MIVO-363968 format. One record per residue: residue number from 1; x, y, z of N, C-alpha, C, CB in turn. Coordinates in steps of 0.2 Angstrom, whole numbers. Each point is the difference from the previous one (the first is absolute). Glycine has a CB too. Layout:
N
@k:NUM&n_u:X&n_v:Y&n_w:Z&ca_u:X&ca_v:Y&ca_w:Z&c_u:X&c_v:Y&c_w:Z&cb_u:X&cb_v:Y&cb_w:Z
...
end
This chain:
77
@k:1&n_u:141&n_v:-42&n_w:-45&ca_u:-1&ca_v:-6&ca_w:3&c_u:-4&c_v:-5&c_w:-3&cb_u:2&cb_v:5&cb_w:11
@k:2&n_u:-1&n_v:-11&n_w:-11&ca_u:-4&ca_v:-5&ca_w:-4&c_u:-6&c_v:-2&c_w:4&cb_u:10&cb_v:-4&cb_w:-5
@k:3&n_u:-15&n_v:2&n_w:2&ca_u:-6&ca_v:-2&ca_w:3&c_u:0&c_v:-5&c_w:6&cb_u:-5&cb_v:3&cb_w:-11
@k:4&n_u:9&n_v:-9&n_w:10&ca_u:1&ca_v:-5&ca_w:5&c_u:3&c_v:3&c_w:6&cb_u:1&cb_v:-9&cb_w:-8
@k:5&n_u:4&n_v:14&n_w:7&ca_u:3&ca_v:3&ca_w:6&c_u:-4&c_v:4&c_w:4&cb_u:11&cb_v:0&cb_w:-6
@k:6&n_u:-15&n_v:4&n_w:2&ca_u:-5&ca_v:5&ca_w:3&c_u:-6&c_v:-4&c_w:4&cb_u:2&cb_v:8&cb_w:-9
@k:7&n_u:-4&n_v:-14&n_w:6&ca_u:-5&ca_v:-4&ca_w:3&c_u:3&c_v:-3&c_w:7&cb_u:-5&cb_v:-3&cb_w:-11
@k:8&n_u:11&n_v:1&n_w:10&ca_u:4&ca_v:-3&ca_w:6&c_u:0&c_v:5&c_w:6&cb_u:7&cb_v:-8&cb_w:-8
@k:9&n_u:-4&n_v:14&n_w:6&ca_u:0&ca_v:6&ca_w:5&c_u:-6&c_v:1&c_w:3&cb_u:9&cb_v:5&cb_w:-7
@k:10&n_u:-15&n_v:-4&n_w:3&ca_u:-6&ca_v:1&ca_w:3&c_u:-3&c_v:-5&c_w:4&cb_u:-2&cb_v:6&cb_w:-10
@k:11&n_u:3&n_v:-12&n_w:8&ca_u:-2&ca_v:-6&ca_w:5&c_u:4&c_v:0&c_w:6&cb_u:-3&cb_v:-7&cb_w:-10
@k:12&n_u:10&n_v:8&n_w:10&ca_u:4&ca_v:0&ca_w:6&c_u:-2&c_v:6&c_w:4&cb_u:9&cb_v:-6&cb_w:-6
@k:13&n_u:-11&n_v:11&n_w:4&ca_u:-2&ca_v:6&ca_w:4&c_u:-6&c_v:-1&c_w:3&cb_u:6&cb_v:7&cb_w:-8
@k:14&n_u:-11&n_v:-10&n_w:4&ca_u:-7&ca_v:-2&ca_w:3&c_u:1&c_v:-5&c_w:6&cb_u:-5&cb_v:2&cb_w:-11
@k:15&n_u:9&n_v:-7&n_w:10&ca_u:1&ca_v:-5&ca_w:5&c_u:3&c_v:3&c_w:6&cb_u:2&cb_v:-9&cb_w:-9
@k:16&n_u:3&n_v:13&n_w:8&ca_u:3&ca_v:4&ca_w:6&c_u:-5&c_v:4&c_w:4&cb_u:11&cb_v:0&cb_w:-6
@k:17&n_u:-15&n_v:4&n_w:2&ca_u:-5&ca_v:4&ca_w:3&c_u:-5&c_v:-4&c_w:4&cb_u:2&cb_v:8&cb_w:-10
@k:18&n_u:-4&n_v:-13&n_w:7&ca_u:-5&ca_v:-5&ca_w:3&c_u:3&c_v:-2&c_w:7&cb_u:-5&cb_v:-3&cb_w:-11
@k:19&n_u:11&n_v:1&n_w:11&ca_u:3&ca_v:-3&ca_w:6&c_u:1&c_v:6&c_w:5&cb_u:6&cb_v:-9&cb_w:-7
@k:20&n_u:-5&n_v:15&n_w:4&ca_u:1&ca_v:5&ca_w:5&c_u:-6&c_v:2&c_w:3&cb_u:9&cb_v:4&cb_w:-7
@k:21&n_u:-15&n_v:-4&n_w:4&ca_u:-6&ca_v:1&ca_w:2&c_u:-2&c_v:-5&c_w:6&cb_u:-4&cb_v:5&cb_w:-11
@k:22&n_u:5&n_v:-11&n_w:9&ca_u:-1&ca_v:-6&ca_w:5&c_u:5&c_v:1&c_w:6&cb_u:-3&cb_v:-8&cb_w:-9
@k:23&n_u:9&n_v:11&n_w:8&ca_u:4&ca_v:1&ca_w:6&c_u:-2&c_v:5&c_w:5&cb_u:9&cb_v:-3&cb_w:-8
@k:24&n_u:-13&n_v:7&n_w:6&ca_u:-3&ca_v:5&ca_w:4&c_u:-5&c_v:-3&c_w:5&cb_u:1&cb_v:9&cb_w:-9
@k:25&n_u:-4&n_v:-15&n_w:7&ca_u:-5&ca_v:-3&ca_w:4&c_u:4&c_v:-6&c_w:4&cb_u:-9&cb_v:2&cb_w:-9
@k:26&n_u:14&n_v:-5&n_w:6&ca_u:3&ca_v:-5&ca_w:4&c_u:8&c_v:1&c_w:-1&cb_u:-10&cb_v:-8&cb_w:-2
@k:27&n_u:13&n_v:13&n_w:5&ca_u:7&ca_v:1&ca_w:-1&c_u:5&c_v:-5&c_w:3&cb_u:-4&cb_v:12&cb_w:0
@k:28&n_u:2&n_v:-15&n_w:5&ca_u:4&ca_v:-5&ca_w:3&c_u:2&c_v:-6&c_w:-4&cb_u:-4&cb_v:4&cb_w:11
@k:29&n_u:-1&n_v:-6&n_w:-15&ca_u:0&ca_v:-6&ca_w:-5&c_u:3&c_v:2&c_w:-7&cb_u:-9&cb_v:-5&cb_w:7
@k:30&n_u:8&n_v:11&n_w:-9&ca_u:2&ca_v:2&ca_w:-7&c_u:7&c_v:3&c_w:0&cb_u:-12&cb_v:2&cb_w:-2
@k:31&n_u:14&n_v:1&n_w:7&ca_u:7&ca_v:3&ca_w:0&c_u:6&c_v:-5&c_w:-3&cb_u:-4&cb_v:7&cb_w:10
@k:32&n_u:4&n_v:-13&n_w:-7&ca_u:5&ca_v:-5&ca_w:-3&c_u:-1&c_v:-1&c_w:-7&cb_u:1&cb_v:-5&cb_w:11
@k:33&n_u:-7&n_v:4&n_w:-13&ca_u:-1&ca_v:-1&ca_w:-7&c_u:2&c_v:6&c_w:-5&cb_u:-10&cb_v:-7&cb_w:3
@k:34&n_u:9&n_v:13&n_w:0&ca_u:2&ca_v:6&ca_w:-4&c_u:7&c_v:1&c_w:0&cb_u:-10&cb_v:5&cb_w:3
@k:35&n_u:14&n_v:-7&n_w:2&ca_u:7&ca_v:0&ca_w:0&c_u:3&c_v:-4&c_w:-5&cb_u:0&cb_v:3&cb_w:13
@k:36&n_u:-3&n_v:-9&n_w:-13&ca_u:3&ca_v:-5&ca_w:-5&c_u:-2&c_v:2&c_w:-7&cb_u:-2&cb_v:-9&cb_w:8
@k:37&n_u:-4&n_v:12&n_w:-9&ca_u:-1&ca_v:2&ca_w:-7&c_u:4&c_v:6&c_w:-2&cb_u:-12&cb_v:-3&cb_w:2
@k:38&n_u:14&n_v:7&n_w:3&ca_u:5&ca_v:6&ca_w:-2&c_u:7&c_v:-3&c_w:-1&cb_u:-7&cb_v:8&cb_w:7
@k:39&n_u:9&n_v:-13&n_w:-3&ca_u:6&ca_v:-3&ca_w:-1&c_u:0&c_v:-3&c_w:-7&cb_u:1&cb_v:-2&cb_w:12
@k:40&n_u:-6&n_v:-2&n_w:-14&ca_u:0&ca_v:-3&ca_w:-7&c_u:0&c_v:6&c_w:-5&cb_u:-6&cb_v:-10&cb_w:4
@k:41&n_u:3&n_v:15&n_w:-3&ca_u:0&ca_v:5&ca_w:-5&c_u:7&c_v:3&c_w:-1&cb_u:-12&cb_v:3&cb_w:3
@k:42&n_u:15&n_v:-2&n_w:3&ca_u:7&ca_v:3&ca_w:-1&c_u:5&c_v:-5&c_w:-4&cb_u:-2&cb_v:6&cb_w:11
@k:43&n_u:1&n_v:-13&n_w:-10&ca_u:4&ca_v:-5&ca_w:-3&c_u:-2&c_v:1&c_w:-8&cb_u:0&cb_v:-8&cb_w:10
@k:44&n_u:-6&n_v:9&n_w:-12&ca_u:-2&ca_v:0&ca_w:-7&c_u:3&c_v:6&c_w:-3&cb_u:-11&cb_v:-6&cb_w:2
@k:45&n_u:11&n_v:12&n_w:2&ca_u:3&ca_v:6&ca_w:-2&c_u:7&c_v:-1&c_w:-1&cb_u:-8&cb_v:7&cb_w:6
@k:46&n_u:12&n_v:-10&n_w:-2&ca_u:7&ca_v:-1&ca_w:0&c_u:1&c_v:-4&c_w:-7&cb_u:2&cb_v:1&cb_w:13
@k:47&n_u:-6&n_v:-7&n_w:-14&ca_u:1&ca_v:-4&ca_w:-5&c_u:-1&c_v:4&c_w:-7&cb_u:-3&cb_v:-10&cb_w:7
@k:48&n_u:-2&n_v:14&n_w:-7&ca_u:-2&ca_v:4&ca_w:-6&c_u:6&c_v:5&c_w:-2&cb_u:-12&cb_v:-2&cb_w:3
@k:49&n_u:14&n_v:5&n_w:2&ca_u:6&ca_v:5&ca_w:0&c_u:6&c_v:-3&c_w:-3&cb_u:-5&cb_v:7&cb_w:9
@k:50&n_u:7&n_v:-13&n_w:-6&ca_u:6&ca_v:-4&ca_w:-3&c_u:-1&c_v:-2&c_w:-7&cb_u:2&cb_v:-4&cb_w:11
@k:51&n_u:-8&n_v:2&n_w:-13&ca_u:-1&ca_v:-2&ca_w:-7&c_u:0&c_v:6&c_w:-5&cb_u:-7&cb_v:-9&cb_w:4
@k:52&n_u:4&n_v:15&n_w:-2&ca_u:0&ca_v:6&ca_w:-4&c_u:7&c_v:2&c_w:0&cb_u:-11&cb_v:3&cb_w:4
@k:53&n_u:15&n_v:-3&n_w:1&ca_u:7&ca_v:2&ca_w:0&c_u:4&c_v:-4&c_w:-5&cb_u:-1&cb_v:4&cb_w:12
@k:54&n_u:0&n_v:-11&n_w:-12&ca_u:4&ca_v:-4&ca_w:-4&c_u:-2&c_v:1&c_w:-7&cb_u:0&cb_v:-9&cb_w:9
@k:55&n_u:-7&n_v:10&n_w:-11&ca_u:-2&ca_v:1&ca_w:-7&c_u:3&c_v:7&c_w:-2&cb_u:-11&cb_v:-7&cb_w:2
@k:56&n_u:11&n_v:12&n_w:2&ca_u:3&ca_v:6&ca_w:-2&c_u:7&c_v:0&c_w:-2&cb_u:-8&cb_v:5&cb_w:8
@k:57&n_u:12&n_v:-9&n_w:-4&ca_u:7&ca_v:-1&ca_w:-1&c_u:1&c_v:-3&c_w:-7&cb_u:2&cb_v:-1&cb_w:12
@k:58&n_u:-6&n_v:-4&n_w:-13&ca_u:0&ca_v:-4&ca_w:-6&c_u:-1&c_v:4&c_w:-6&cb_u:-3&cb_v:-10&cb_w:6
@k:59&n_u:-2&n_v:14&n_w:-6&ca_u:-2&ca_v:5&ca_w:-5&c_u:5&c_v:5&c_w:-1&cb_u:-12&cb_v:-2&cb_w:2
@k:60&n_u:15&n_v:5&n_w:3&ca_u:5&ca_v:4&ca_w:-1&c_u:6&c_v:-3&c_w:-3&cb_u:-4&cb_v:6&cb_w:10
@k:61&n_u:6&n_v:-12&n_w:-9&ca_u:5&ca_v:-3&ca_w:-3&c_u:-1&c_v:-1&c_w:-7&cb_u:2&cb_v:-6&cb_w:11
@k:62&n_u:-8&n_v:4&n_w:-13&ca_u:-2&ca_v:-1&ca_w:-7&c_u:0&c_v:7&c_w:-4&cb_u:-7&cb_v:-10&cb_w:3
@k:63&n_u:5&n_v:15&n_w:0&ca_u:0&ca_v:7&ca_w:-3&c_u:8&c_v:2&c_w:-1&cb_u:-11&cb_v:3&cb_w:5
@k:64&n_u:15&n_v:-4&n_w:0&ca_u:7&ca_v:2&ca_w:-1&c_u:3&c_v:-5&c_w:-6&cb_u:1&cb_v:3&cb_w:12
@k:65&n_u:-2&n_v:-9&n_w:-12&ca_u:2&ca_v:-4&ca_w:-5&c_u:-2&c_v:2&c_w:-7&cb_u:0&cb_v:-10&cb_w:8
@k:66&n_u:-7&n_v:12&n_w:-8&ca_u:-2&ca_v:2&ca_w:-7&c_u:3&c_v:7&c_w:-2&cb_u:-11&cb_v:-6&cb_w:3
@k:67&n_u:12&n_v:10&n_w:2&ca_u:4&ca_v:7&ca_w:-2&c_u:7&c_v:-2&c_w:-2&cb_u:-7&cb_v:6&cb_w:8
@k:68&n_u:10&n_v:-11&n_w:-6&ca_u:7&ca_v:-1&ca_w:-2&c_u:1&c_v:-4&c_w:-6&cb_u:3&cb_v:0&cb_w:12
@k:69&n_u:-8&n_v:-3&n_w:-14&ca_u:0&ca_v:-4&ca_w:-6&c_u:1&c_v:4&c_w:-6&cb_u:-7&cb_v:-9&cb_w:5
@k:70&n_u:12&n_v:8&n_w:-10&ca_u:1&ca_v:4&ca_w:-6&c_u:-5&c_v:-2&c_w:-5&cb_u:12&cb_v:1&cb_w:3
@k:71&n_u:-13&n_v:-8&n_w:-4&ca_u:-4&ca_v:-3&ca_w:-5&c_u:-8&c_v:1&c_w:1&cb_u:9&cb_v:-8&cb_w:-3
@k:72&n_u:-13&n_v:9&n_w:-2&ca_u:-7&ca_v:0&ca_w:2&c_u:-3&c_v:-7&c_w:2&cb_u:-1&cb_v:9&cb_w:-9
@k:73&n_u:-4&n_v:-8&n_w:13&ca_u:-3&ca_v:-7&ca_w:3&c_u:-2&c_v:-4&c_w:-6&cb_u:-4&cb_v:6&cb_w:10
@k:74&n_u:5&n_v:-13&n_w:-9&ca_u:-2&ca_v:-5&ca_w:-5&c_u:-8&c_v:0&c_w:-1&cb_u:10&cb_v:-7&cb_w:3
@k:75&n_u:-12&n_v:6&n_w:-9&ca_u:-8&ca_v:0&ca_w:-1&c_u:-2&c_v:-6&c_w:3&cb_u:1&cb_v:7&cb_w:-10
@k:76&n_u:-8&n_v:-7&n_w:12&ca_u:-3&ca_v:-6&ca_w:2&c_u:-4&c_v:-3&c_w:-5&cb_u:-1&cb_v:5&cb_w:11
@k:77&n_u:2&n_v:-11&n_w:-12&ca_u:-4&ca_v:-4&ca_w:-6&c_u:-5&c_v:-4&c_w:3&cb_u:10&cb_v:0&cb_w:-7
end
């Protein structure tokens, strides 16, 4: 994993943990916020999975095209 992704993951985890600790003290006010946070996280996960799937299909297509090509790849100048 790249450093920015690790930093983002750590920050998000710390934020959720902080809110969870606060939720123990004031659960009636924090629950709606946590539900919205989780909902947003699920949307981000769905978006990331769609992008990854699209990139994977594109790469597979390029690999198949490269395997079928008879001529060597053109040199880059």
